[in-house]
C-alpha positions in Angstrom: 0.0 0.0 0.0 1.8 3.1 -1.3 0.2 6.4 -0.4 -3.5 5.5 -0.6 -4.3 9.2 -0.9 -2.4 9.4 -4.1 -4.6 6.6 -5.6 -7.7 8.5 -4.5 -6.5 11.7 -6.1 -5.8 9.7 -9.3 -9.3 8.3 -9.4 -10.7 11.7 -8.6 -8.8 13.2 -11.5 -10.0 10.5 -13.9 -13.6 11.1 -12.9 -13.2 14.8 -13.6 -11.3 14.3 -16.8 -14.1 12.3 -18.3 -16.5 15.2 -18.0 -14.2 18.3 -17.6 -11.0 17.9 -19.6 -10.2 21.6 -20.1 -11.2 22.8 -16.5 -9.1 19.9 -15.2 -6.0 21.2 -16.9 -6.8 24.7 -15.5 -7.2 23.2 -12.1 -3.8 21.6 -12.4 -2.2 24.9 -13.3 -3.9 26.6 -10.3 -2.5 23.8 -8.1 1.0 24.4 -9.4 0.6 28.2 -8.6 -0.4 27.5 -5.1 
């Protein structure tokens, strides 16, 4: 079990990417700025 939270975030991103591809990339950019 390596970082369960990382797996959760991955699934969360996959769920968002299926419906919001562009907003997801924008979210990633915002996270990088934080």
